LUMVOBA-435007 format. One line per field, with one value per residue (C-alpha): y, x, z. Coordinates in steps of 0.25 Angstrom, whole numbers, plus 5000, padded with zeros to 4 digits. Each point is the difference from the previous one (the first is absolute). Example, Ala and Ser with C-alpha at 12.3 -4.5 7.8 and 13.67 -1.06 7.14 Angstrom:
BEGIN
py = 4982|5014 .
px = 5049|5006 .
pz = 5031|4998 .
//
This chain:
BEGIN
py = 4807|4996|5002|5013|5005|4997|5007|5012|5001|4996|5011|5009|4990|5003|4988|5004|4987|4986|4988|4985|4994|4986|4994|5005|5002|5014|5014|5010|5014|5010|5014|5012|5011|5012|5011|5013|5007|4989|4999|5005|5001|5013|5005|4998|5000|5008|5013|5006|4995|5004|5014|5002|4996|5009|5012|4996|4999|5015|5005|4989|4999|5013|5011|5003|4998|5009|5012|5000|5011|5010|5000|4994|5012|5009|4991|4998|5015|5004|5003|4992|5004|5012|5001|5008|5006|4988|4990|4990|4998|4998|4991|4992|4998|4996|4990|4994|5000|4992|4990|4998|4997|4991|4992|4998|5000|4994|4991|4996|4999|4998|4990|4993|5002|4998|4986|4997|4999|4991|4993|5013|5009|5010|5009|4998|4989|4992|5000|4996|4989|4994|5000|4993|4989|4997|5001|4997|5014|5003|5005|4997|4991|4987|4996|4987|4991|4999|5015|4996|4992|5013|5002|5014|4996|4994|5002|5005|4997|4987|4999|4989|4988|4998|5013|5011|5015|5005|5012|4992|4991|5013|5007|4988|4997|5014|5003|5014|5002|4996|5011|5010|4996|5003|5013|5004|4996|5008|5012|5000|4998|5012|5009|4997|5004|5013|5002|4999|5012|5009|4997|5006|5012|5003|4996|5009|5011|5001|4999|5012|5008|5003|5011|5008|5005|5006|5006|5010|4994|5005|4994|4987|4997|5000|4992|4988|4994|5001|4995|4988|4996|5001|4991|4990|5000|4997|4989|4993|5002|4993|4988|4992|5000|4992|5004|4990|5011|5010|4991|5000|5015|4997|4995|5011|5011|4994|4998|5014|5005|4992|5005|5014|5000|4993|5011|5011|4993|5000|5014|5005|4992|5005|5014|5003|4990|4989|4995|4997|4985|5001|5001|4986|4996|4995|5010|5011|4992|5000|5015|5003|4993|5006|5014|4999|4990|4998|5009|4991|4987|5006|5004|4985|5000|5008|4993|4986|5005|4997|4985|5002|4990|4990|4990|5000|4993|4988|5002|5000|4989|4991|5009|4999|4992|5001|5003|5011|5007|4999|5005|5012|5004|4997|5006|5012|5003|5000|5008|5010|5003|5001|5010|5008|5001|5004|5011|5006|5000|5006|5011|5003|5000|5013|5006|5002|5012|4996|5008|4988|4988|4988|4992|4992|5011|5010|4992|4999|5010|5011|4996|4986|5001|4999|4987|4995|5003|4993|4988|5000|5001|4988|4992|5002|4996|4987|4998|5002|4991|4989|5001|5001|4987|4994|5004|4993|4987|4999|5002|4989|4991|5003|4997|4987|4996|5004|5012|5011|5002|4996|5010|4999|4998|5004|4995|5011|4992|4986|4999|5006|4992|5008|5013|5002|5011|5001|5011|5002|5000|5010|5010|4999|5002|5012|5007|4997|5005|5013|5002|4998|5010|5010|4997|5000|5010|4998|4990|4999|4994|4991|4995|4997|4992|4993|4997|4993|4991|4996|4997|4991|4992|4998|4996|4990|4994|4999|4992|4991|4998|4996|4989|4996|4999|4990|4992|5000|5001|4992|5009|5001|5009|5009|5004|5004|5007|5008|5004|5004|5008|5007|5005|5000|5010|5009|5000|5002|5012|5006|4995|5007|5013|4999|4997|5014|5006|4994|5013|5006|4990|4986|4997|4998|4987|4995|5003|4994|4987|4999|5002|4990|4990|5000|4997|4989|4993|5001|4994|4989|4996|4999|4992|4990|4999|4998|4989|4993|5002|4993|4989|4997|5000|4993|4989|4985|4994|4990|5011|5004|4986|4997|5012|4995|4999|4992|5013|5009|5005|5001|5001|5011|5002|5008|5002|5005|5006|5001|5010|4997|5002|4985|4990|4988|4997|5007|5015|5004|5010|4989|4992|5013|5002|4986|5001|5013|4996|4984|4999|5001|4998|4988|5003|5005|5006|5005|5011|5005|5012|5001|5007|4993|5007|5000|5012|4991|4987|4994|4998|4985|4999|5009|4990|4989|4992|4988|4993|5002|4987|4989|5003|4999|5012|5009|5009|5005|5008|5010|5008|5012|5005|5014|5006|5014|5006|4992|5006|4994|4996|5006|4992|4996|4994|4994|4993|4994|4996|4994|4991|4996|4996|4992|4993|4996|4996|4991|4993|4998|4995|4989|4995|5000|4991|4991|4999|4996|4991|5010|5007|4988|5004|5015|4997|4991|5012|5008|4990|5010|5010|5003|4992|5011|5011|4996|5006|5012|5000|5011|5003|5008|5006|4993|4993|4987|4994|4985|4988|5002|4989|5000|5000|5005|5011|4999|5014|5014|5007|5010|4991|5001|4989|4994|4993|5011|5001|4999|5012|5007|4996|5009|5014|4995|4994|5012|5009|4990|4991|4990|4997|4987|4990|4996|4986|5005|4996|5010|4994|5007|4993|5002|4994|4999|4991|4988|4995|4986|5000|5004|4987|4992|4999|5006|5012|5001|5001|5011|5008|5000|5005|5010|5005|5001|5009|5009|5001|5004|5011|5005|5000|5008|5010|5003|5001|5011|5002|5006|5006|4998|5009|5003|5013|5001|5008|4998|5003|4996|4990|5005|5003|5004|5011|5014|5001|4988|5005|5013|4993|4991|5006|5014|5000|4987|5002|5014|4997|4988|5009|5011|4992|4991|4987|4986|5000|5013|4995|4987|5008|4991|5005|5004|4991|4988|5003|4993|5006|4992|5008|4995|5005|4997|5000|5001 .
px = 5000|5014|5006|4992|5006|5015|4997|4996|5015|5006|4994|5012|5010|5003|5007|5005|5005|5004|5007|4999|5010|5004|5003|4987|4991|4997|5001|5011|4995|5008|4996|5003|5002|4993|5007|5000|5011|5010|4996|5010|4990|4994|5014|5006|4987|5000|5007|4986|4999|5015|4997|4988|5007|5011|4990|4994|5014|5002|4990|5005|5015|5005|4993|5012|5011|4993|4998|5015|5003|4992|5011|5013|5007|4995|5006|5013|5002|4995|5013|5012|5002|4996|4996|5010|5002|5009|4988|5010|4991|4987|5006|5007|4987|4993|5010|5000|4984|5001|5010|4993|4987|5006|5009|4990|4986|5002|5012|4999|4985|4994|5010|5005|4992|4986|5004|5002|4985|4994|4988|4998|5001|5012|5005|5010|4992|4999|5015|5001|4990|5008|5013|4993|4994|5014|5008|4996|5001|4986|4996|4986|4994|4991|5006|4997|5005|4986|5002|5009|4990|4991|5000|5005|5012|5006|5015|5001|5015|5002|5014|5009|5001|5015|5004|4995|5004|5010|4992|4988|5008|5006|4987|4993|5012|5000|4988|5004|4999|4985|4997|5009|4992|4987|5005|5004|4986|4994|5009|4995|4985|5002|5006|4988|4990|5009|4999|4984|5002|5009|4995|4986|5006|5011|4991|4988|5008|5009|4987|4993|5013|4997|4991|5013|5000|4986|5001|5008|5011|4992|4987|5007|5006|4986|4993|5009|5001|4985|4996|5010|4995|4985|5003|5007|4989|4990|5009|5001|4986|4995|5008|4990|4991|5011|5006|4991|4989|5010|5011|4996|5004|5014|5006|4994|5006|5014|4999|4996|5011|5011|4995|5000|5014|5005|4993|5006|5014|4999|4995|5012|5010|4996|4997|5012|5012|4999|5014|4997|5000|5016|4999|4996|5014|5007|5011|4991|4999|5015|5001|4989|5007|5014|4994|4991|5008|4994|4988|4997|5001|4991|4990|4998|4990|4991|5003|4996|4986|4998|4999|4990|4989|5008|4998|4986|5002|5004|4991|4988|5004|4989|4989|5005|5009|5015|4997|4990|5010|5012|4992|4994|5013|5009|4991|4993|5004|5015|5000|4990|5009|5012|4993|4995|5014|5006|4990|5002|5015|4998|4992|5010|5012|4994|4995|5011|4993|4986|4992|4996|5008|5002|4987|4992|4990|5009|5002|4985|4995|4991|4988|5000|5004|4986|4996|5014|4998|4987|5005|5013|4991|4992|5012|5006|4988|5000|5014|4998|4988|5008|5011|4989|4994|5014|5002|4987|5004|5014|4995|4990|5011|5009|4988|4998|5014|5000|5008|4990|4990|4986|4991|4986|5001|4987|4999|4994|4996|4994|5005|5014|5010|5009|4992|5001|4998|5007|4993|5011|5011|4992|4999|5014|5005|4991|5005|5015|4998|4994|5010|5011|4994|4998|5014|5008|4993|5009|5004|5014|4998|4989|5009|5011|4992|4993|5013|5006|4988|4999|5015|5000|4989|5007|5013|4992|4994|5014|5005|4988|5001|5014|4996|4989|5009|5009|4989|4988|5006|5012|5009|5015|5004|5008|4987|4993|5013|5000|4986|5002|5013|4995|4986|5004|5011|4991|4990|5010|5005|4986|4998|5013|4996|4986|5007|5007|4986|4997|4998|4992|4989|5006|4999|4985|5000|5011|4992|4988|5007|5007|4986|4993|5011|5000|4985|5001|5012|4995|4986|5007|5009|4989|4992|5011|5002|4985|5000|5012|4993|4987|5009|5007|4987|4990|4992|5001|4989|4998|4995|4990|4995|4999|4990|4986|4988|5009|5008|4988|5002|4988|4998|4990|4993|5006|5014|5012|5011|5013|5009|5015|5013|5004|4999|5000|4997|4990|5002|5002|4989|4990|5005|4998|4986|4996|5006|4992|4987|4999|4993|5003|4992|4995|5007|5014|5009|5014|5002|5014|4999|5014|5008|5008|5011|4993|4991|4988|4995|4989|4987|5000|5013|4997|4995|5008|4990|5003|4994|5005|4997|4990|4988|4991|5007|4995|5013|5007|5011|4999|5012|4996|5011|5001|5010|5005|4991|4988|4987|4995|4986|4990|4996|4986|5005|5012|4991|4991|5012|5007|4988|4999|5014|4999|4988|5009|5011|4990|4995|5014|5006|4989|5002|5015|4998|4992|5011|5012|5006|5005|5007|5007|5014|4997|4996|5012|5009|4993|4999|5006|4988|4992|4988|4993|5001|5000|5006|4994|4993|4998|4985|4996|4988|4995|4988|4998|4991|4999|5003|5014|5008|5012|5015|5014|5007|5016|5002|5001|4990|4990|4990|4987|5002|5013|5007|5007|5014|5006|5001|5012|5001|5011|5006|5012|4992|4992|5012|5008|4990|5007|4994|4994|5010|5003|4995|4987|4987|4988|4987|4987|4986|4987|4988|4985|4988|4998|4985|5005|5008|4988|4994|5010|4997|5013|4997|4986|5006|5010|4989|4992|5013|5002|4986|5000|5013|4995|4987|5007|5008|4987|4993|5012|5000|4985|5003|5010|5015|5009|5014|5010|5012|5012|5000|5015|5010|5014|5012|5014|5007|5008|5014|4997|5008|4996|4998|4990|4993|4998|4995|4991|4995|4998|5001|4992|4989|4998|4998|4991|4991|4999|4998|4989|4997|5000|4985|4999|5011|4992|4987|4994|4986|5001|4987|5008|5013|5007|5013|5010|5010|5014|5013|5012|5014|5010 .
pz = 4927|5005|4986|4998|5014|4995|4986|5007|5005|4987|4992|5001|4994|4985|4993|4986|4995|5005|4995|5003|5010|4995|5014|5007|4988|5006|4995|5003|4999|4994|5004|4991|5010|4994|5008|4991|5008|4996|4986|4990|4989|5006|5002|4986|4991|4987|4996|5002|5014|5003|4995|5008|5013|4996|4999|5013|5007|4997|5011|5011|4997|4994|5007|5009|4990|4989|5010|5003|4990|5009|5010|4995|4994|5011|5011|4993|4998|5014|5006|4997|4985|4992|4986|4992|4986|4996|5001|5006|5012|4993|4989|5011|5008|4987|4997|5014|5000|4986|5004|5014|4994|4990|5009|5012|4996|4986|5001|5015|5002|4986|4995|5013|5013|4994|4996|5015|5003|5010|4993|4993|5012|5002|5011|5012|5007|4986|5000|5014|4998|4988|5008|5012|4991|4994|5013|5014|5005|5004|5014|4999|5011|4998|4987|4994|4990|4994|4996|4990|4992|4998|4985|5001|5008|4987|4998|4986|5000|5009|5006|4995|5009|4998|5006|5008|4999|5009|5002|5004|5010|5006|5002|5006|5009|5007|5007|5002|4985|5000|5010|4991|4988|5007|5005|4986|4995|5011|4997|4985|5005|5010|4989|4991|5011|5002|4985|5002|5009|4991|4986|5001|5007|4990|4988|5003|5006|4987|4991|5008|5000|4986|5005|5003|4986|5001|5013|5008|5009|5012|4996|4995|5014|5006|4989|4997|5013|5004|4986|5001|5014|4995|4988|5010|5010|4989|4994|5013|5004|4988|5002|5007|4987|4993|4986|4992|4998|4994|4996|4985|5000|5004|4987|4992|5009|5000|4985|4998|5009|4993|4986|5006|5005|4987|4992|5008|4999|4985|4999|5009|4993|4986|5005|5009|4998|4989|5004|5014|4997|5000|5015|5001|4998|5013|4997|5006|5013|5002|4995|5010|5012|4996|5001|5012|5008|5014|4997|4987|5009|5010|4989|4997|5011|4992|4987|5006|5001|4985|5004|5011|4998|4992|5011|4998|4986|5009|5012|4991|4991|5006|4994|4986|4991|4998|4985|5003|5010|4991|4988|5007|5005|4988|4989|5008|5014|4997|4987|5006|5012|4992|4991|5012|5006|4987|4997|5014|4998|4986|5006|5011|4991|4994|5013|5010|5008|5002|5010|5007|5006|4990|4999|4991|4997|4995|4987|4998|4990|5007|4992|5005|5014|5006|4993|5003|5015|5001|4993|5009|5012|4996|4996|5013|5007|4992|5003|5015|5000|4994|5011|5011|4995|5000|5014|5004|4993|5005|5015|4997|4995|5012|5010|4993|5002|5015|4998|5003|5011|4997|4992|4995|4985|4992|4985|4992|4988|4999|4985|5000|5008|5009|5002|5015|5010|5014|5007|5011|4990|4991|5010|5005|4986|4998|5013|4996|4986|5005|5010|4990|4990|5011|5007|4987|4991|4988|4990|5004|5014|4995|4989|5009|5009|4988|4993|5012|5002|4985|4999|5012|4995|4987|5007|5008|4987|4994|5012|5000|4985|5001|5009|4991|4988|5008|5008|4991|4986|5003|4993|5003|5012|4990|4993|5013|5004|4987|5001|5015|4996|4988|5005|5014|4997|4992|5012|5010|4993|5001|5014|5005|4994|5007|5013|4999|5001|5014|5006|4989|5000|4998|5015|4999|4992|5009|5013|4994|4996|5014|5007|4991|5000|5015|5000|4990|5005|5015|4995|4992|5011|5010|4991|4998|5015|5003|4990|5007|5013|4994|4994|5013|5009|4991|5006|4996|4992|5011|5010|4990|4998|5015|5002|5002|5010|5010|5002|5000|4986|4991|4985|4996|4987|4989|4993|5008|4991|5008|4993|5002|4993|5002|4989|5009|5015|5009|5003|5015|4999|4997|5013|5008|4994|5004|5014|5003|4992|5001|4986|4986|4987|4994|4987|5003|4989|5003|4989|4996|4990|4994|4989|4990|4992|4987|4995|4999|5004|4991|5007|4997|5007|5012|5010|5007|5009|5009|5012|5015|5007|4995|4992|5012|5007|4989|5000|4988|4996|4989|4994|4991|4991|4994|4991|5004|4989|5003|5004|5013|5001|5008|5012|4995|4987|5007|5010|4989|4992|5012|5003|4985|5000|5013|4994|4988|5009|5008|4987|4995|5013|5001|4986|5002|5012|4992|4989|5008|4990|4990|5012|5005|4995|5003|5014|5003|4996|5011|5011|5010|4997|5013|5002|5007|4990|4985|4988|4994|4986|4990|4998|4988|4994|4988|4994|4993|4990|4996|5008|5005|5007|5009|4997|5003|4992|5001|4994|5006|4992|5007|5007|5007|5010|5004|5012|5008|5006|5014|5008|5006|5014|5007|5000|4993|4989|4998|4998|4993|4992|4991|4986|4997|4997|4985|5002|5006|4992|5001|4998|4997|5001|4992|5006|4998|5004|4991|5000|4998|5013|5009|4997|5009|5015|5004|4992|5006|5014|4995|4994|5013|5007|4990|5000|5015|5000|4989|5007|5013|4992|4994|5014|5006|4989|5002|5015|4998|4999|5011|4996|5011|5000|5009|5007|5003|5008|4998|5009|5001|5009|5012|4996|4986|4994|5001|4984|5001|5011|4993|4987|5007|5013|4994|4985|4996|5012|4996|4985|5004|5009|4990|4987|4995|5008|4993|5000|4992|4990|4999|4999|5011|5005|5015|5003|4996|5006|5012|5005|5008|5008|5000|5005|4991|5007|4989 .
//
């Protein structure tokens, strides 16, 4: 019966293969981690797979970029320059469009930036995560050395031991640069969110504007705005259903649109001006600037719209492979866009006195206008959907890293990773989109606003990429400087042109960015201050161990999960809880849900579990680690898995205590370890077959169970955590129950104690689980600066009162919730 009881808890361990250990004649289990997200096989595959991914990427990645021909020429010729008989303006604009598309999306993104992926993920946070792992510049709280053992934390280009980059040393030495780097990342993030407001408005408005050729001017003015607003309302109203139900239509729509604009471009070139290809020469750019002077420079704010959506190639890298995105852009999207712009230029070179303003639809043959209009509207909706989903994703990442107020994230698909919906953000985006559409009423102002947002994001990417080249790729600073100067000068040229449109719409993304950055920075700053307060006011373990019936403190049935940001020590909110209610649960678990600067943490490496006090006290610590793109579990599955991991740890810890001889050397090296709070172990989810034994693995392969690491003990260590020394030895432990050992008397006693502890855990789970969370109010110390008082007393507390509470973010059922009031003086 006893062995059957243990096997019930061992069913979830899967041992793939194991080898004999000569010294102990036991088996070392080598687990082959099957985590598909990190498998390169699915990424590289065959050509057939790569082509399939390339086709699917059209609807997700290229919807925004492919619809840019709808408004580029119209925005460029809106005011600053005029189309003349000499065609110097239209040919100069075409030359600028061609070289901009070639240098920025093709050379910069496809051939350079896409290679800077973070375990297959891209975007602003991916670059920041890479930099933080290669240099000690992160401002995330509760970091641990153990986080560096996560398999996705790997450094693809480990730094040389002999010397360290001067740039790295300089960055790590000056703390103000850490804050400046975070502000730069937040700026890029805020501009992406701003683009989520502007892109749906300008895309749908430009597509619907094709009605102007089929209606009188009076009717057109009263039709385009209402139709655009109606489409936008429908688009946002359907977000909560998710895109997985109609996602299969996205790629065919964008493919049809690309083939459509390619055919129109070829038709216009052949029919109107076969020699338009000559305008691709850079000579026409200089000729254009020489003639138009300041007006030509200011018109660059419209030309840059041809690369809107380029950032999506990098941001959506995690959904596809590098080869798929590279193939789709190089062989389909890029040629289609060039043909579309050349065709429009060929038509306009022969039509200098059109009865309408320059627009995409004037170059469409009259017999094809209605089908093209329908396809354009569908393509603009697909492009808008992609940027809306991207906005949800980046806000979720910001929230995971403690840089955005808590919002409720709903996962709309159980099968497709990353499809989420945030209701508050959705309705705010809808209101802002409709406000922009009604307020601006034309492509010119929308284009000026969108152009500034797009170029700011690209400048941020260029700056971060320069650091990645030095810190992560270990290239000489001259290489990074060349990259920064070449692409940065191009983007600064366009950025300066966009700033001249400040009063004509460009003020909007700046205003949105300032507002969002203030919110994000205040929230992050207050989060750090709260963590420092918890760290300085944590209670000693001796205090916890002294609690008992002699002090009038009772243990009640059930499991108590005390949520805290601390990775060691007893949080002050628990001491306050026991002081006011002198009782706590029979099984006590201090839970820390933390973020690690990686996109994903493999499930087998998610839980770090350890004891708090002796085994008889039945108190544990569990650190749950998530990446910035991980899907957080719902509370029911979390509670069930947490109990299962505790059971695994209990079994492991008892057997570890019975096999002390293999640890003699290891324990001696950690003689200063606290006797009250033991080291943490990585507890994974696997199953086993056969009769495995017990052994030690000296490698750093992804493991199901391993000895943990010491935790950070002070604020200084949190902010300036040092890496593991070069001579440190990392040990991983594999274990299982050996039937032969159970025959000995010592093992029999251990089995009795193990069975008792496991039975207590099961009994407590049946009695129910209580979730103990802190309900905090933060205020500043006397004598604090006015700026700090405004940020904390008014800004942060206003956000805290009006955003989701931690119980909603963690999806805790109200019937199981216990909140402890705390005042934080920071």
